[in-house]
Phi, psi and omega in degrees: 000136182265141177272177181297332180276358179092357179282153179268123177257142181254133179297138181300140180294133181293141178302143180281078181236145176298140178254154179227139179267354175205167184305328181227099182274175184295318184301307178297330177298317178296317179301318183285329175297313177299317178300320181295321178297315179295322179297315178297324181296311184286331174294321179294321177297319177297314182296318184295325183264012181049059189297150178243179177298326179299316180293326178293320178292320179297334176299338181288337186298314177301322178301316183296317182292316186282317190253341183297326183290348182298337180298340183277345183223002179295142177283351179279126180276080188298319190285357175253012176285156182293162183299328182296332176298311182291329176295317179294323177296315180297315179295323177299315180295321176300316177296321181294319179293322175298315177302312184295315181296313181289331176299316181296318179295318181296318180293334177286332185256342188231157171291146179299321182293342176264312184293315186300310179298320181296317182291331182272340184279315184299324177300333176301310183293315182299313183294318180299316180293316182294314181293328179286313182294323182266001179056050179265121180080185180290139179301145181282136174282161185298325182293327177290319178298315178299316180299317179294322179292323176296316178297319178299315179297318178298321178298321181290333180284330190297327179286348187279153178269331179205167180292340179294338180276359183284086179206154184304323183298336181296332183264349186262059176257188186290344181268357184296327179296320177299316181298317181295319179295319176298316180295319178294322177298315178299313179299316182298309184290331177295313181294313181297321180292321179300311186277340170291319176297318178301320178296318179298316180297317183294335184249024181229164176303150187278355184260016178265137184287158178298325179296317179296320176301317184294314182289327176296315178299317181296325178298315177297319180297319180297316179298316179293318182296317179294318179300313180289315184297314181289332174296315178297316182298316183286336179270353180255110186304314182296320178293319180298321179291329185277345188301306184292313177301321179294319180296323181288320188267332186229027185302314184298311183290324180294315181290326175296317178297320179295319178295315178297321180297319181294315178295323178306309188277333175297319177298322177295317180298319178295317181298332180300334180288346186257359183241152181264350176215126186295346177300329179295322177298312182298320180291313187287342175294346180288354172300340177292339181293308175301320179296314179298321180296314181292326177292322178294323179291316184286317190256331180255359175059038175273158189278149174249132182235169181297322183290329175294319177295324175296318178297318178299318180298317179295320178299311181296321177296317178298321181288329175296318178296322177295322180297328180281000000 
């Protein structure tokens, strides 16, 4: 295009960002399905080995070895990002540690087929309410809200043994506080990570890919997570005593769980670049519930009932509506 002076002006190059034709496209859906399989795998490994805080902290080591070194060659100038970025990373890690500690206690007291659906369902509602009230991201359309509520309802059905148990009192037992804390931890780190990544993108060159932003962010998160986690481990006498015995008896399963956990969340971070509201990420991660249920049935020999199958159907129907 020519200007009034006769010079040729070039349109500014569009930022190299993933584009989406709808709130939840096929690519992030595929990423989250793979992530959900990995998430169910490492949760099953923790449950199967009666994991402790020591094993959860040891899970951080593969992350540190694999992703920590990325800081030496990433094109993102992390150390010149604003202070609010590092605050969001720190708050995300605090939420993650809360999630991990209460998750271990819940798995010690509850069946995985009961605990897992409850912990994954509440974040749908929490994230949807927070993003709506605080006007974070693009407003949700009615079909997405209906889909999320269907998925939430399906999650609530899965812990039940029969339809006769469908009453409020069934959920109000002594373990409900653990479930709420796990759900709040999940909601917290999802929101903080989404907007920390947005902050990183806004203060970096526009020609860096979304994948590079995600792995760079995860590298910073891993360094912070290890610093906080190992400080807690060394200051907690019972955890400090358990580190060496856990490493000797469950090293393979703990490191496998740590590797699966890192891939799980990197795929989620990449998928965040493709959605206009983080509630879609939280909702679609519930595909892990049917996967987790079938893995618990196959490998942990837990029972499958009609109401669980009904719950799975509602979850899948809700996720189809979110996809649309």
